[in-house]
LOFI-200366 format. One line per 10 residues: number of its first residue (from 1); their letters; for each residue x, y, z of C-alpha. Coordinates in pm, whole numbers, plus 50000, padded with zeros to 5 digits. Layout:
! LOFI-200366
NUM> a> X,Y,Z  ...
//
This chain:
! LOFI-200366
1> xxxxxxxxxx> 53430,48121,52371  53526,48346,52078  53197,48536,52097  53216,48630,52463  53290,48981,52580  53622,49053,52747  53587,48986,53121  53764,49315,53196  53526,49513,52978  53293,49760,53146
11> xxxxxxxxxx> 52922,49783,53085  52811,50053,52839  52481,50233,52901  52402,49977,53169  52439,49667,52952  52691,49440,52786  52871,49629,52504  52781,49361,52250  52413,49408,52332  52428,49750,52166
21> xxxxxxxxxx> 52397,49556,51840  52059,49394,51776  52041,49020,51831  51964,48937,51468  52256,49143,51336  52478,49003,51611  52394,48645,51516  52459,48725,51148  52801,48862,51242  52884,48551,51448
31> xxxxxxxxxx> 52793,48328,51151  52988,48527,50889  53311,48395,50740  53501,48723,50795  53426,48710,51168  53540,48350,51202  53856,48380,50991  53975,48742,51016  53846,48862,51355  53951,48563,51563
41> xxxxxxxxxx> 54216,48652,51820  54237,49024,51734  54362,49268,51998  54352,49644,52024  54692,49667,51853  54631,49418,51570  54285,49560,51502  54443,49862,51333  54587,49647,51054  54246,49504,50972
51> xxxxxxxxxx> 54092,49850,50985  54348,49980,50736  54236,49712,50487  53878,49838,50475  53760,49974,50142  53388,50037,50215  53143,50074,50500  52785,49965,50558  52557,49742,50762  52406,49423,50622
61> xxxxxxxxxx> 52331,49341,50260  52183,49073,50037  51887,48844,50077  52033,48662,50378  52155,48995,50531  52526,48925,50543  52730,49175,50747  53006,49388,50599  53367,49372,50732  53311,49720,50873
71> xxxxxxxxxx> 53032,49591,51101  53240,49290,51201  53522,49518,51316  53276,49737,51507  53150,49423,51680  53508,49319,51760  53578,49660,51915  53267,49622,52131  53389,49278,52237  53746,49369,52334
81> xxxxxxxxxx> 53667,49730,52437  53993,49910,52341  54112,50204,52555  53984,50553,52490  54320,50685,52369  54334,50418,52094  53985,50514,51979  54092,50880,51981  54388,50790,51763  54150,50620,51522
91> xxxxxxxxxx> 53945,50940,51497  54245,51173,51465  54401,50960,51190  54404,51165,50869  54569,50911,50637  54307,50633,50647  53954,50762,50619  53784,50429,50696  53987,50397,51016  53861,50744,51115
101> xxxxxxxxxx> 53498,50652,51041  53539,50323,51234  53661,50508,51542  53383,50768,51509  53120,50494,51487  53254,50318,51797  53275,50650,51984  52912,50723,51894  52803,50389,52038  53005,50387,52358
111> xxxxxxxxxx> 53115,50746,52430  52958,51002,52660  52777,51309,52532  53077,51539,52575  53315,51291,52412  53083,51240,52117  53048,51612,52047  53414,51685,52118  53554,51417,51884  53289,51403,51610
121> xxxxxxxxxx> 53214,51771,51543  53564,51847,51403  53506,51573,51143  53252,51797,50971  53551,51957,50798  53648,51625,50635  53482,51594,50294  53666,51291,50156  53470,51037,49954  53359,50702,50095
131> xxxxxxxxxx> 53202,50390,49947  52887,50264,50118  52743,49919,50056  52364,49933,50027  52116,49670,50140  52083,49528,49787  52459,49474,49754  52529,49777,49534  52769,50059,49621  52692,50429,49657
141> xxxxxxxxxx> 52913,50733,49702  52909,50933,50026  53144,51160,50224  53292,51161,50571  53096,51468,50683  52771,51305,50566  52844,50996,50774  52924,51213,51078  52601,51408,51033  52411,51078,51015
151> xxxxxxxxxx> 52572,50963,51341  52486,51289,51518  52131,51341,51389  51985,50999,51302  51857,50721,51528  51986,50433,51311  52306,50384,51116  52439,50066,50960  52132,49866,51075  52217,49950,51438
161> xxxxxxxxxx> 52006,50162,51673  52220,50446,51806  52193,50557,52171  52018,50887,52228  52235,51189,52305  52167,51553,52388  52219,51827,52135  52524,52049,52142  52347,52383,52199  52227,52317,52557
171> xxxxxxxxxx> 52575,52194,52649  52728,52511,52511  52478,52722,52701  52554,52532,53023  52929,52582,52973  53005,52212,52937  53135,52259,52583  53299,52557,52423  53110,52739,52147  53172,52580,51815
181> xxxxxxxxxx> 53389,52784,51579  53319,52702,51220  53590,52728,50955  53358,52937,50741  53346,53213,51003  53705,53304,50931  53630,53320,50561  53339,53557,50625  53555,53781,50842  53826,53795,50577
191> xxxxxxxxxx> 53567,53881,50315  53429,54162,50534  53777,54305,50590  53849,54291,50219  53527,54476,50140  53612,54742,50397  53955,54796,50241  53813,54816,49891  53547,55067,49993  53641,55393,49814
201> xxxxxxxxxx> 53687,55704,50026  53438,55966,49913  53560,56323,49924  53232,56511,49930  52944,56439,50167  52696,56539,49899  52818,56255,49682  52800,56013,49974  52422,56041,50006  52189,55854,49771
211> xxxxxxxxxx> 51849,55965,49657  51700,55867,49995  51935,56098,50182  52143,55820,50338  52510,55747,50304  52567,55413,50127  52913,55381,50277  52789,55426,50632  52492,55197,50566  52723,54924,50436
221> xxxxxxxxxx> 52953,54960,50735  52660,54954,50976  52520,54647,50800  52852,54463,50826  52886,54548,51195  52531,54437,51257  52588,54110,51072  52904,54046,51271  52722,54112,51598  52445,53874,51494
231> xxxxxxxxxx> 52696,53601,51413  52873,53649,51746  52544,53645,51929  52433,53328,51747  52751,53152,51852  52712,53213,52225  52340,53248,52280  52130,52980,52440  51942,52779,52182  51723,52594,52424
241> xxxxxxxxxx> 51428,52808,52333  51466,52732,51965  51502,52362,52032  51205,52358,52266  51005,52550,52010  51101,52303,51737  51018,52017,51971  50682,52177,52045  50621,52221,51674  50697,51851,51624
251> xxxxxxxxxx> 50455,51763,51902  50189,51987,51748  50251,51836,51409  50225,51486,51557  49904,51588,51732  49767,51730,51408  49864,51415,51224  49685,51205,51485  49380,51431,51464  49379,51417,51086
261> xxxxxxxxxx> 49426,51043,51103  49124,51017,51334  48923,51238,51098  49023,51023,50803  48927,50714,50997  48587,50866,51079  48539,50970,50718  48626,50620,50600  48388,50473,50857  48105,50707,50755
271> xxxxxxxxxx> 48171,50634,50392  48167,50261,50460  47840,50296,50649  47693,50502,50367  47805,50245,50112  47662,49968,50331  47323,50143,50358  47322,50212,49986  47409,49853,49902  47150,49728,50148
281> xxxxxxxxxx> 46876,49948,49997  46982,49843,49651  46970,49477,49750  46629,49525,49901  46510,49700,49588  46643,49420,49371  46486,49163,49602  46149,49344,49572  46183,49359,49196  46274,48990,49182
291> xxxxxxxxxx> 45976,48909,49402  45749,49114,49177  45888,48945,48869  45845,48600,49021  45486,48683,49119  45419,48816,48770  45566,48505,48606  45372,48285,48846  45049,48469,48760  45122,48435,48389
301> xxxxxxxxxx> 45185,48063,48424  44870,48028,48632  44662,48215,48371  44822,48014,48091  44749,47685,48266  44398,47804,48345  44335,47896,47981  44475,47560,47873  44249,47378,48117  43954,47584,47992
311> xxxxxxxxxx> 44045,47494,47636  44066,47125,47728  43737,47152,47913  43572,47316,47614  43713,47054,47376  43588,46781,47610  43249,46945,47621  43241,46968,47242  43333,46603,47216  43050,46512,47456
321> xxxxxxxxxx> 42801,46721,47260  42922,46572,46935  42877,46223,47073  42529,46309,47196  42438,46445,46857  42562,46121,46698  42353,45923,46943  42044,46124,46840  42099,46044,46469  42251,46356,46350
331> xxxxxxxxxx> 42570,46188,46244  42763,46265,45933  42637,46125,45599  42960,45946,45523  42952,45755,45852  42581,45683,45800  42646,45545,45454  42929,45328,45592  42696,45192,45862  42422,45129,45608
341> xxxxxxxxxx> 42660,44943,45380  42770,44721,45667  42408,44654,45765  42314,44576,45412  42588,44318,45384  42457,44144,45694  42092,44140,45585  41957,43809,45455  41864,43741,45099  41495,43791,45172
351> xxxxxxxxxx> 41558,44157,45250  41755,44191,44932  41461,44050,44746  41225,44290,44921  41455,44583,44850  41462,44485,44487  41086,44461,44491  41052,44799,44656  41303,44948,44416  41110,44799,44133
361> xxxxxxxxxx> 40796,44955,44263  40979,45284,44324  41101,45300,43965  40742,45316,43856  40733,45676,43992  41046,45878,43905  40978,46157,44155  40950,45915,44447  41268,45739,44342  41455,46067,44327
371> xxxxxxxxxx> 41326,46166,44671  41427,45830,44816  41782,45868,44680  41802,46212,44831  41672,46090,45168  41912,45797,45158  42199,46038,45105  42080,46237,45410  42039,45925,45618  41657,45935,45628
381> xxxx> 41410,45658,45576  41279,45608,45224  40923,45684,45119  40688,45398,45059
//
């Protein structure tokens, strides 16, 4: 199959070389068009031509995380496992910067600690510009030395987890690697020699001393010698202590962060409990107030209904008393007159004759007639 590793390839870090790339990224590379069309059938010799055509580097980009041609070629190198001298030629190539970065990336994945430091540290002097494709598909500007620093100091690069390696300082202290000579050291030495040559020769010792009683020329010379000794000592001294101290500081900082995180968690928990108690007390208070209001409204309705029933009872009692008073004769004059008129209509003609006779007799005495009219209006019996 086209995706299988070369049968003659050796295992790297105890596993298949292609397993150094995560499975998701590996499957994306296998499904890409560049891998199927351009990387099929490549060998260690023909891979150089494809590497010379690169114009940017990067990992995966876009919403579906498509791999860049740079990552496809890295995967192809892991699959065919080219010899070490070919990879070294990639790194030592000064004409094609992307070919150099491709070889450095492969060396960082598969090389030993000494090979990584031996081949990658000299690339710090290369400051040529590179184009990097970001995860959103846009391009950003970077440099070769920045990419090399990322490979030597970071844990991930190009969406790939890099194997862990030891730092250079313990290897220099153990004698495995030679002390690193920076290009800037020569510039500093040349500057010191130039300052020494330009230092004017003072004729009188009295003019050599400043107001503190010291010779500025001797102080400057002593300072330069001291600085040079410090630089030489820093190059060859063992930096294990500094690294262990930094590592201990990182552990302390991690411990402090965990402790602060626990404190924050406790503070949040206490605050949540306090808010819960406050909300509970507030709910209880509102429940008590609602209960009091319901009881008050219930009492008001009860008193209102009681007063209404009392009013109905009193009206009923008044009606009963009024009816009793009517039964006893103390009814209203208008109703009495209406009853009398109805009774008079029903009386026979004999009574009418008698009433006329009585009226005729009553008219004989005006005072009695007037009293009878008044008594009739009050509903009383007439005088005889």
